[in-house]
N, C-alpha and C positions, 0 to 999 in steps of 0.2 A: 659130202665127203667135208671130213673132220680135221677143225688145225684147232690149235691151244693158238691162244693173245697172252703172250707169255710179257707180264710189265715189270720194265727193269726202272726202279726209280733209283737217279743218278744220287750218290752217299747214302742212300742205306747200307752199305760196306759199315755205316762206320757210325750208324745208326743206334742211341740204347736201346737196350732189351726190352725199356718196355719207353711205350710210342705217345703222345699222348696230340690225338686223333681231329681234324678242323670240320665241326659239326657240320659245311656250308662245304665242303671239300666234299666230306660223306653223302650228304643228300646230294650230292653231284651225281655222281656217281653212283649212287644208289638206281636215278632213274636211267641214269645212261644199261642199268642192270636189266630193270626193270624192258628197257628199249627191245633188248636182246630175251627177253624172256616170252617176249608177246608179241614177236614175232615168229616165237617159233625156230630159234638155233640153235636156244643158247641152251646145252646139257648140263653142265658142272663150271661150278667157278669157288676161286678160294683167293684168300687174300694173304699171307705169310709172314712168321714174325720176323722182326730183322736179325743177319748173322750174328749178333751178340749175347741171342736164346738160342742157339745155333751147335750142331756139332758137328766135325767132318770125319772118318773113315775113310781113309788110305789104307790104301799094301802093297806099298814101291816096295818095302822088301820082303811082302810071300805072305807077311803075316801081317795082319787089322793092327792100325795105331788111332785113335780117337785121338782127335783136338780140336775142344770147348771151343767156343766162337767170342767173340770177332778173327777174321781170316786176315790177316795183314796183306797175302796177297791177292784180294778180293779188288776185284776196277767196280764187275762188276755184278749184282746179285738181281736174285728173282724179288719180285716185292710179293707176285699175287696172281692168278691165272684166271685163266678161262677157256672151255669146251663149246667153242660151236659147232655147230655142223649145217652146211651151206652148200652151195653147186660146183663153186671154182672159189679158185682161190683171190680172184679179181673183190669179188664177192669177199671175203676175207679185212682185203685191207678194206674194202671200205664198210664194215662196219668197225673196224680200229681205229681209221679218222674220222667218227665220229664220238669215238671215246672223249670225254673233261678230263684228257690229261695236261697234267701242268708243262712249264717247259722242262724240270729235270727229269722228267719219263718220259720214255721210249717203249713203246709195245711190238714185242716182236712178233711174229709170225712164221708158224712151223706148220704144215701138212703132218695132218698122225697118219703111223706107215696102217696099210691095212694087210691083209694077210697077204690080197690078189694084189699087191706092186713087187712078190716074191714067190719067183720057180717054185715046181713043183716040189724040190727037193726037201727048199727051205720050209715050202710047208706043209711038209712030212716032215721034217725035227719036229715042227711045233707044235705038230696036231693030238700029243698027248695031255697037252695042258690044256683045260678047260678057266678063260678067261672068267673072273667074276661079271664082267661089264654085254661076256660077247666077243674081247679081242686077239689076241693071239691065241692060235689054237683052235677058232671055233666058227665056221661061218660066222658073216656079219649077216646084221640083220637081212 
């Protein structure tokens, strides 16, 4: 089972585009990342720049409208993610509990959709797409 662990740092929605990271916190996070890798559960991970450096494309009018960040209506935004492959939701939760997160950070855990989760009709509708990592439209590992 694949899970995304989504890092939600509270206050990140108003962070400046240029960040000043604490080297000790980065080192602690890298030790955690290494533990995930050493355990063989880490698929990928990435950090995300704050919304101030981003853009949103909305389609409310039926046509794309681009809004540069930061976004006033944001309450919680992603700061980064890990994609892990583990045997169960409980195991994903155990890994998240080991993260050296601070008091203003939340990790949301979401299971990744697999083709086998869907009906034959949905699988057929997606079959023509060849996912670059073997996901949607192609049988998984």
